[in-house]
N, C-alpha and C positions, 0 to 999 in steps of 0.2 A: 504493500500500500504506500509505503514511504517513497518508492521510486515512481509510482504512478502520478502522485500529486505534482512533482516538478514538471513532468511531461505535460500534464493538463494546463498548468500555469503558462508554460512556454507556448502552447498552442493558442491559449486565449490572448496572451500579450501580442503575439506575432500575427494574429488574425486581423488586427486593426491596421489602419493605413500608415501608422507611425511606428518606427522602430526605435528602441532604446538607444540613446546616445551615450558615448563615453565609455562603453564597456564592450568586451567581446560578446558576440551574439551566440546564444545557445543553440544546440542542435535539437532536433525533434525526431524521435523514433516512434512510428505508429505502433499501436498495440497489435494491429493485424494489417499486414500488407496484402492487398488484393492478389488473388492468384494470377500468375502471369498468363497472358493470352497467347503468347508465342505467335504473334502476327508476323508474317513474312515481310521483310524490309524491301522496299522498292526503290531505294535510293542508289543502289549499285555500290561499287567499291569506291571509297573515298581516299583521297590523298591529303595529308595534312599540309597546311601552308608551311613553307620553309623559312625558318628563322635563320638569318645569316650568322655564320659561326665566327667569322673574323672581322666583319664590317662593323659590328657593334661590340664594344667591350663591356664587361660587367659594370653596373652603375657605380658612379663615384659617390663617396660618402661625404663629400665636401660641399654639397649644395647649400647655398645660403637659404635662410627662411624665405626671402623674397623670391628666389628661384623656385622653391617648392610651391609657394603660393601661386605663382604664375602658371606653373606646370599642372597644378591640380584643378584649374578651371577645365571644364569638360566640353566635349562635342557629343551631342545626343542625336541619334538617328532613329527614325521610325519606319515601320513596315511600308508606309505609303511613299517612302523615298524622301521625305522632308528631313532637314537637318537644322539644328539650332545650337546655341551656346548656352552653357550653364555656368554661372559664376562660382568661384571657390566659396564654400560656406564660411560665414563669419567665424563660427566656432573653430573651424580648422585654421583660419588665419591666426587666431589667438593662440591656439595650441602650438603652432609652429614657432611662436615667439618663446616657447618654453624649451625643454630639453627633449632629445630623442632617446629611444630605448637603447640600452647598451648591447654589448656583445654577448653571445652565448657560448658555452663551452663545446668542445668536440674531442674526438679521439681518432685514431688511425685505423680502426677496424672497419672492414668492408666485406664481411662474410655473407654467405648465402647465395641464393639464385633468384632470378625473376620467375614468378609463378603465375600461371593462368588462374583467374578467378572462375570457379566452376558454376556457382549459383549466383548470377548477377541480379536475381530478384530478391536477394537477402540484404537487409540493412547492414552496413551503410552503402553497399554496392548498388542498391536500387537507386540511390541518389546521383550516381555517377553515370554519365552517358556521352553519347556522340553528338557533336554539333555538326550541322550539315555542311559547314565550311570545311570540315575535315579535321576536327580537333576534339579534345576532351573538355568537358565542363562538369560542374557539380552544383546541385540544387542547394540554394540557401534562402532563408526567409520565405518559404512557401512557394513563391512563383518566380524567383530569380535564379540565374545561373552565373556562377563565377568562372572565369576562364582567363587565359592570357590575352593581352591586347592584340597580339598577332592574329588571333583566331577570329576577331570580329572586324578588324580594320586593315584594309589593304594599303600599306605604306607607299608602295610604288605608284599606285593610281590615286592615292589620297581620297579614298571613299570606303564606306562600310561594305562588307560582303552582302549580297542580296538575299541569300538564304541562310538564316541562322536558326532554323527549326531544331528541336532537341529530341533525342531518342534515349530516354533513361533506361539503364540496365541492358543496353543492346549487347547481343552476343552473336557474332557472325551475321547471318541473315535473319535472325530473330530479333524482334523488338517487343519485349514482354509488356511494356506499358504504352505502346503505340508511339505516335508522332505528336509533339506538342508545338504548336505554332508560336513564333516569336512576335513581339509587339514593339518594343523599344530597345535601344542599345546605347551604351555609353563607353567612351574612352577619355582619358585625360588628354588635354591639348598638348602637354609636354611630350607625350608619345606620338600623337597624330601629326604634330608639326615638325618634330625634331627626331623622332624615333628614340627618344630618351627612355631607357629601360628602368630608370628610377620610377617610372609610371607604367610598368609592364602588365597591367591587369585590365580586364574589361568586364562589363556587367550586362547581361541580357535579361530583359523582362519578358516573361511568357504570357500567353493569352489565358492560360489555365493555372489554377492553384494545384499544380501537380504534386507539391509537397504533402498535401493531405493524403495522397495515396502512397508515395514512396518515402516520405520523410525528408529531412534536410540536414545538412551539415551546419555546425556552428562555425564561426570564423572571427578573426580579429587578432589584435596584438597580444602575443604571448611571450614575454621575455624568458620565462622558464619553461621552455618547450621540451627540454631533454636533449639527449645526445644522439638519439636515433629517431628518424621520422619515416613515415610510410608514404609512398607515392603510388597512386592507383590510376590507371587510365588506359588509353588505347594507343598502342605503338604505331599503327599504320605503316609498319615496315618490319621485315624479317618474319614476323609471326603471321598466322592466318588473319585475313582481313576482318577488321572491326571486332576483334576479340579483346576482352578486358584482362589486363595483367597488373601484377603488383610486385613492388620491390622495396626492400628495407634499405634506407639510406643513412650512412654515417655522416653526421653533421660536423663540418670542420670549423665553422664560425659564421658570423653574420655581421652586417652593419645595419644602418637605419632602414635601408630599402631592399636588402637582399639577404638570402640565406644560401650558404655554400655547402655542398655535400657531394658524396660519392655513392653510387648505387650499383649493385650487381646487375648484370645483364648485358646483352649485346649493345654496343655504343650506338649503332644506327637505330635500334629499336627504342632505346631510352631517349635519344634525341627527338624522335618523332612523337613522343608522348606530350606534345605541346598542349599547355593549358591544364594539365593534370593537377588535381589538388595534392599538396604536400601537407600532411596532417598527422595528428597523433590522437590516441584514445586515452582519455583521462580515467579517473576512478569511478565516475558516475555516468548515468545514462544521458546526461545533458552536456557531456564534455567531449564529443567528437568534433575536434577543432581543426579547421584549415588555417594554417599559418602562412602559406605562400602558394603561388601558382608557378608550376614548372615552366621555365622560359627557354633555356638553351644550355649549351656547353660553355664551360669557362675557356676551353681551348679547342684547337682543331683535332686533337687526339681523341676527343670525346670520352675522356676518362674521369671527368669531374664536371659538376653541374651547378646551376644556381636557379633560384626561384625569386620572383617578385614578392617581397615580404609585405605582409599586411600590417604595416605600422599603425600607430594610433591615428595619424593624420589620414592614411589611406583608408582605414576602416571607417572613420568618421565621414570621409568623402563618399564612400560607397553607400553608407546609410542615408546621406543627404540625397544622393541620386534616387535611391529607392523611395524615400519619403516624398520626393517631388515627381515621381514617375509619370503621373497623369495630369500634372499641372501645366498650365500654359507657360512656356519658357519665354523669358524676356531678354536673356543675354546679360542680365545684371545679377549682382550678388543677391543671394536669397535673403528674404526677411525672416529671421528666426525668432521674432517676437521678443522674448525676454533674454535673449542670448547675452546681452551686456551684463546680466547678473550672474553669469556662469562663474563659479568659483575656480580658484587655482587647481583644486583637486579634480575638477572636471575637465580642465584643459591640459596641463602638462603632467598631471598626476601627483606632483609634489614629492615623488619618491625616486626619481630616476637615478639619483646619485647612489641609491642602494642596489641598483640592478647589477648583478654579477653572475658569474658561473654558479650553477646549482651547488657544486661541491664546496664553493667558498661560503655560500650562505648557510647551508644546513648540513653539509657533509654527506648528503644523499641526493640522489636524483629525484626531483619532484614527481616525475611521471613514472609510475611503476608498471603500468600496463601498456607497453609499447608493441605488444603482439596483438593485432586486431583479430577478431573472431572471423577468420577468413575461411570461406569454403573454396579452397584452392586445389588445383590438380598438381600435387607435389611432383609428379613424373613429367609434367609438361615443361619443356625447355624451348627457348627460341632456337630454331634451326637455321 
């Protein structure tokens, strides 16, 4: 009963049009996920957009607050082809005048294999799916999908991809929860205008509250995320088309906007898992947390990787996009009402000086359950 109550509260809170600001968002695990229908997919074999390996370097950690503020204003696209600009939320501007989260610890272990997920209809795998642009995405906040910016915006042609429909839990030619049409999409202007991977994430709004059926991931800034993270998604290379795979990644470190890690698996397959959630499972049912979105390799050898980290500022910006999803855009800064009364604790947290490696703080790793309850095929290996 104790575990049911937090889930009901999460469902009630996130069923409204407004999402809680200033905190990582909780996940939601349905009591019963509907039986998979195993509808045949008609989208054919997709190929993931290619993220340049050498043209873009990992994000710099020396951006000034003003550079971050300018980069976090957004471009919003809609299914009808219209585009508009969204100003950087005032709360984020104030937050960026504070301090950024610190580094996290890491080790040099990189054991294990990449494994295929057998039952994609089981939570949390039911929340992860294929985006029609040829990428991986994960459901958050009931009807939104988090993914990499590459997966929604064509940098070369400076426009959003036309088809961003979502197929949760897809496995080969089977789509157990059908096809969900997209409605709106956002990327930060820092990425759209400059290809700046300090802003390497995108958000898609769906036409349907698919999270009521499949559940959704929590997400947000987690300074104490542990030393091993899980990445789950669709390689679109080496392995059978549109099959879901999972790999355990050893974290080497992080800065304000990126997480650096190494993952078992064929380099080409890992490289093509663009947009995959990088996450961990905490101790309770509301702590399935995405901390970053898989972006690309750190080098041309494809033996180490990095993700766009969901810092406090990025998390707050994503929440502002979601809260204003169906409002008319004016291209100006959002009116957040009583935002001027936000305290320091709601902006920069007031405790960033205390952020350190888990071992320094407590002598133990805060995350004890780094092994997800995965229905995986232990024998399946990328060929």
